[in-house]
Structures are given as C-alpha cells and as structure tokens.
N, C-alpha and C positions, 0 to 999 in steps of 0.2 A: 398512531399505532394502537391496535386493539388488544384484547386479552389473548389473542392467538399467538402472541410472542412466545418463542420457545422457552421451555422451563430451564434449559441448560444455562441461559444467561442469568436467570434469577438465582440459580444455585451457585453460579460462579461469584455473583455479587455478594452473596451471604456467607461465603466461605471465610472461616476464621483465619486460616493461614494464607499466605500470599505468595504469588510469583511476582518478583519485582524486576524492573529494568535498571541497569547500572551503567555507568560510563567509566571507561578506563583510558588514561592518557598513555600513549605509546610513543616510542622514539623512532620507530621505523616500520616499514611494511604497509602496503596498501592491499585492499581486498581484491580478490581475483575471482573469476567465474569458477564455480565448482558445484558440488552438490549443495552448497551452502544456502542458496536462496530458498529451496524447497524445505530445508531444515528450519530456516527462520519462519517460514509460513506456519509450520507445525508448532514451533515454540510460541509464536504470537497468538495462535488460536487457543492456547492454554494459559495465556497471561491473565492473572487475576484469580486463577483457581487455587484451591487448597489441596491438602494431602489426600482428601477423600472425594474431591469434586468429580462431577461428570466430565470426563476428558473428551477431546475432539474425536477420538476413535469410537466413542459410544460406551466406554467402560467407566470404571470409577478408580481414581487414583493412578499412581505410577509405580508399578511393581509392588514393593512392600512399603510404600510411602506412608501408610497409616500408622506404622509401628516404629519409625525411625527418622532421623534427620535425613531428608530425602533429596538433597541436591543432586547426588550421583544417580539416584533412581530416576529423577526427572531427565537429566541430560542423556542417560543411556536410553530411556524410553523414547525421547524425541528422535534421537539418531535411529533407533530401531524402526520407528514408524516410517522413516524415509528409506528403509531398506539397507541401512548401514550395517556392516558386519560388527556386532558388539561382543564377539567372543573375547573373553578375558576381562571384560568390565564387570564390576560387582557393585554393591551398594556403598562401597567406599570411594571417596573422591580420589584417594591415593592410587586407585587402579588405573586412572586415566593417563598419568605420565608414563606408565609402562605399557601402554597400548600402541599398536601400529609402529610408526617410526619415532615415537617419543615426542618430547616437547621441543618447541622452537620458539623464536621471539618475533615472528612476523605474522600477526593475526590475520585470518581470513574469515569471511562470513561462514557460519556453520561450524567453526572450530569450537572446542571446549577451552575455556579459560580456567586455569588451575591456580589456586591460591595456597601459598605457604607449604609447598611440597618439601618434605624432609630429605629428599634425595634418595629415598628407598621405597617406601610403600604407604606413606601417609600424607594427606593434604587436608587442609581445613575446609575447602569449599571448591566447587566446580560449577560453571555456568556456561551458557551457549552464547557465542559471539553473534550479534544480530546485525551489526554494521561497523565499518571503519569510516569515520566521519571526516568531512572536509576540515574540521577544526583540530584534527589530530587525536581525537578521542575514539574509544571503541565502546559501543553499546552492547549490553548483554541482557539476557533473561535467564533467571535461575530459579530452581525450586527451593522452597523454605528460605526465601531471601527477601529482605526488605529492600525498597528502592534506595539507591545511594549513588554517590559519585566517586570515581577513582581519579585521584590526581597524583601524578608522578608514580604511577604503579601501585597506589594504595587505595583499596576500597573503603570508603567511610560510609557505613550503612546505618540507618536508623532502625533497622529490623534485627533479625536474629544474630547476624554475624559480626556486628561491630566493625572494627578496622582490620583489614587483611591485606597482605601484599600479594600481587600477582606474580607467580613464578614463571609462567609461560603458557603456551597454547598447544593444543593437540588436535590434529586434523583427522576427520573421519575416514574410514576405509570402505570403499564401495558406496552404495546409496544411489539415489536418482540424480544423475548428472544434470546440472542446470543448463548445460549447453543445449539440451532438448527444449528448454523453456525460454531462451533468449530471442526466439522468433516473435514476430509481431503481426497481428492482423489489424490492418488499417482500413477504416471505413469512412466514407464521406457522403454527404447529401449533395447530389448533383444539381446542375442548373435546372433539370427537369423535375426536381423534387423526389427523385428515386434514390435508393441506397446503392452505393457502389463499394466493392470490397477489393482490397489488395493484400498480398502476403509478402512480408519481408523476411527472407531466409538469411539471418545473420550468420548462421553457421557456414553457409555457402557464399555469403557476401553479396547477395543480390535480391532485388524485388522481382515479382512477376512482371512480365513485359507490359501487361495491360490491366485495367480495372474491370471487374466483373459486375454486371448489372444484377443486383439481388432483387430488385422490385421495390414496390411501395409507391406512394403517390402523395404529393403535397407535404412532404416532410420538410420541416424547417430546422429542427434540432435533433441531435442523436448522441447517445452515450452508450458505453458498454462496460462490462465487468466480467473477468474470468474468475469463477468461483473455485477453481482448482481442477486439474485434470483436463479432460477434453470437452469442456463445455463453456461457452461464452453467452451471457445474457445481453441482449440488446434492447434498448428502450429509446423511443423516438416521440417527438411532438409532431403531429400532423393535423392541420386544421385547428390548432390550439388544444387538441386532446392528446392523451398519452397512451401509447401502445407499446407492447413488448413482444419479442420473439427470441428464440434460442438458436444457436448455431453449434453444431458438432463438427469442428474442423477436420478431424480425421476422415469423416464420411462426407464432408462438404454438404451436410444436410441442414436445411433451414426449416423451422417449424411453421412459419407464417405468422403474420401480425395478428394480435388480439388486443382489444382495448383493456387497459388496466382499470379495475373497478374504482368507483368514486366520483365519476362524472366531471373530472377536471376539464376546464375550458379556458381558452385565451392564455394558455401557458407560454411563458417567454423563454424559459431555459430549463434544463434537466440534468441531474447528476445521479450517479449510482455508486454505492460502496457495498462490498461483500461483508457479511457477518457470518463466518463459517459458510454453510451452504445457502444461507439466506441473504436477502438484499434490502438495504435501506435506499429508497428512492427519495430524492429531494427535488422539488420544482419551485420555480418562481411563478406565482399566479399572475393573472392579468392586473391585479391590484398591487403588484410589486412586493408581495409578502411571501415568506417561505412556508411551504407545505411539505409534509412527508407521508410516505406510504411504506408499509412493511410487506415484503414479498417472502412469505413463509414457504420455501420450497421443501422443507422437511415434511410439512403437512399438506402441501399442494394447493395453497391458496394465498391471495393477497387480502389485506384488510379491505373492508367494504366501503371505506371512505378515507379521504385525505385528512390528515390532522393539521390544523392551522398552528403555525409556530409563531414567528415574529419577523420584524424587519419592515422596511419601507423603501420604495424606489429602487428595489433590487433589479438588476438587468441580466447578470451572468452569474453562474454558480458552478462550483466544483466541490468534490468531497473525496476524502481518503479514509481508510480504516486505521484509526490510531492504535487501539488494542481491542481486546475482546469485549470491552465495555464502552468504547468511545468511537464515534465517527466525527472527524474534524471537517467542518464545512467552511468554505471560503466563498465570498461573493463580491461582486462589483455593485456598489450602491450609488447613492446620491453624488452627483458630480464626477462619477467615474472613480470614486475612491474604493479602496479594498478593505474588506472587513472579514473577520473570522469569529466563529464560535464553535463550541463542542456540543454534540448530541450525546447524552449519557443514556445508554441503553437500559441499565438496571432501573433507572427512575423514569424512563421514557420522557425525558425533558431536555430542552436546550438551554444553554446559558444566554447571557446577553451578548450582542454583537460588540466587538472591540475593533477599532481601526488598526490595521497592520502598519507598523512604523514605516516611515520613509516618505510619506506625503504624496503617494501616487495620485494623479488626477487624469480624468479623461480616458480611463482604461477601457479597452474594447472587448477583451476576453481574458479568461483566467483558467489555469490548469494547475494541478498539484500531483506530486508523487512522494511516496514515503521512502526514506532511507533510514532503516532501523526504526527508532522511535521518533525520528525527526522528519521534517517535510521540506521539500523544495517547491516553492510556489513560482510559477511562471506567468507573466502577463504580457499581452500586446498593448503597448502604451499608446497614448494619444498620437504619437508621432509614427506609429506603426513599427516600432522597434521592440525587440524582446528584452525584458527585464526579469531578473530573478531575485527571490528573497529566500533566506534560510531560517526556518522555524526550528529552533533548538529546544525541543521539549524536555530533553535531558537536563538542561541547565535553566530552563524556564524563561527564555527570551527569544525574540527575533533579532535579526541584524538591524542595525540602526537605519540603514538605507537600502534602497533597491540598487542592484548592480546592473549597469547597462551592459547588454550583450551585443546583439547584432541584428541585422534584418532590416527590411523596409516594406512598407505597405501591408504589414501583417494585420489580419482581421480576426482570425479564429485559431485557437491553440488546443493541443492535447499532448499529454505526456504519459510515458509508461516506463517502468523499470526494465532495463536490459539485464546485464550481469550486475554483480554486486558493486561495481565501480562506475556504472553508466546509467544515465536516464536518457531515453530517446525522446526528442521533442519534435513534434510535427506541427506545421502551420499552413494556413491558407494565406497566400500572398496576392500580389497584383493580378487581376484578371481571373481570380479564383483558381490559380495554379496551386499545387500542393508540394510542400518542401519538407525536408527533414534534416536534423543535425543531432549530434550527441553532446550531452553535458557529462564531462568526466569529473567525478567527485574528488578523486585524489588530487587533481591539479586545479580544481575549482574553475574549469574553463569549458567553453563551448567550441566546437569545430565550425566549419563553414557550412552554410545551407546548400543542399543539393536537391534538385527537383526529383520527385518520385516518378518513376517511369509510368507511362500510360497516357500522358498528355491530358490530364484532367483540366477542364476549363469551367469557370463559373461555379466552383464548389461553394456551398453555403455553410457547411459545418463539418466537423471532423472528430473522430474518436479512435483510440488505439487500445488494444488489449494484448496481453501475452497469449501466444498460441503455440501448440506443439507442432 
C-alpha cells in the first residue's frame, strides 16, 4: 500500500477517545431481519473513531460529541444516517427507553442497548447491538466506550464506563429495511473461462431461472465485494494476471474488465474486503506468498505496485473486514492447513500467520463471513465435506475444533451474510454444479444443499455479494 491511503484511516487511528465493541450475555431472543444490518455497517465504519474524528459521512464528530459524554450522540447519529426517525432522542442515554415502543428484552441487530435505566429519564450508557452470537452473547459498538465483555447482563469495561448493568433494548423506528439487502448476486467462472451471473431474490424466495454470460476469457479465480448501496466491485485472475470491473445491479450495467496496476503474474487466488468506499485486494502469488493492493476509490486509483507481505506455500485465500482498522485474512497453506493473520490499516502491516485450531488438513478452499465482530470460517475439506469454525474475537479465541457439516465432492466455496441470523453458503460440487444452503446462527446449524437453478456445469470458481 502506498501513501495514497486515505487520511480518514490515519485520523481514526490517532484519535484519543475510542469506539469500542462489547459483548452482552442474554437469556432469550435471537436476531431477526430488520433495518439492523445497514445500521451495523454504519456503526462499524466508525469503529475506532474519537469524539472529533472524521466520520463515515464525511463530517467530524457526532452531533455535539466534542463537548459531552457522547454515547447517545453516537447511537442517535448512527440511526439517523440510516434514515431512522430519531425524533425525541437527545444527547442523554435516558431518552432512548422513552423512544418508540420502549424497552424490551429480546435484542435484535441494530437495536440500542441501554444500561442502568432509572425507570424515568436517566441511563448511564447506550450502544448499538451489532450481533446476537451463536454462543448466547450480544456484541455492541458504542461511542465514548472502551472495549469490554458483558457477562450475565453486566458490562465490564476497561474504558470510560467501568461496570454497568444492561436494562434492555430499544428498536429503531423507520430506516432502511434490510429486507432490500438480503438478496444475493452469485457469480461463477464457467467451464469456458467466462463469468456467469445469477441473482437470488430471497424476498421472493427464488433465483433467476438461468445464468447470464457476463463475458471475460481465461478466468480462473473470481471475488467480489459490495461497498454499500448499488455497487459491486469484481476482481478476477485471468492468465495469472489480476483484473477488475464494477457492476451496478439496479441498471444491470457492467464497466468492463481493466487490469489492476502492478503487473502481478502467475496469481493463484484472490480475495477482496471493503474499507469504507475503498478496497483491500489480497492475492497469492506464484511463489505462494501473500501480496496486497489498495484500491482508493475515493481518489480514483489503485496503488502502482503490489506490496509483498508474508507466507509460504499458500494456495487459497479469503478475507473479511474486521473493523475500520483491520482486515482479517485466512489462507490455506502447506499441507492444506488453515492459517489466519490480521492486516492493520493504520500501520499498513500484517501480523504473523497462526494456524487456526482444529488441525484441518488437505483443505481445498476457504471462505469467511463476519457476524458482528466475530467470523464464521467455512472450508471444503479433503473429503469434499463442508466444515466450519467460529472465530470469537470478542472473547479472543477460536473453537477448539472444526465442526463437520455436510456435502460431498465440494471443491470451491463462497459465503455472504443474509439477514442478521443467516449466512448463505454456496459451493461448487461434483461435475462443477453449483449448490447453496443456509447457516442459521441462532441454532448453529446448516440446512440441506440445493442446486442453484440454471444447470451450471464445469464451474471453476464462485463468489457471492449482497445485492439490492
């Protein structure tokens, strides 16, 4: 990455005050589809910022955050950015329990978590619920809040707030309904090396009847990332080189492929993660080493060269956006083992690779999706079966073992978030046919595989992205 990296990241990293993520243990309630997922995207885009930092909307701070304890300012600002009706909310955390239909005890993604409400008009803290996790906890992001963990309803924070009890949750009124975002654009590399596209309308419960030939030639690997709204960036490896193009789903308009600067050759695999409006590209070079590129869409250019990172004998790669300062990278390496490391944006550096627990061997492909601050990793094992791992970054550990799921003859995987309780998993199976199934977070279970309509045969690689 070059000096063209956007200044907003540096400002966020240098901020004195913090936005922290917390975890709350709850006794009931699972997340449901709502305006919540787009609210979480906004909150996450501002994670790490201080009271006067450049925010994701291009301004500074959050209402009057420079002059007061700003947890309520932040929560109200995040909701407002998503079009939520914030009438009646003030700079006081105690205004939230008296908003809308009031407090309840079943948290949903996008809700406000309220702490130590006095039953009238005062509360000690408020934050945004970012996920209801498979282990029974709830992750949150809040303004003027240090990171912490809530156990049995108590937040124990090393930051400003100390220990606080959660009183309940408040749901937003209005906003951008996530039901418009649970649809999926699915793309494959066909047997002829061209790109083919499908659209899964989960609102209507159906995929398109066939695959659309988008074009391209000699493609071997493909990845995609939705940077918000009606724009999906696609990146592909063709002839060992790296190319990119954009798709605007509402117009069904494609920009056409153009080579990414830097002259990469003999590339084995590619992954992409969004950082606001910009993109971190990760590739495995012909030498089995990790390289990265920064796509600065704010300024309209990529870096002019690929940055050499680390690793050896890497074969497959995936990445997810951890927070505003972190990209989490996972790869299949020597012997088909699975490794992970973090790319820290503020320092433009990667850590060392560490093997993911569970002793996976002979892995064929890997995919990952975020759930709040945590990650679901999916692999196609040596036996062609789906396995998953849960990376609990709130508590600082992975599961001890990989969980065996289902499937046979799987070769390539991709995953994408559906609603707040669902991850959609897609795979290439025997004969290059394409299949899909859902991973339900609240029950920690997968459904059965179903073939995607259109009769794709001989597919070589697959990617999925959210689409309007």
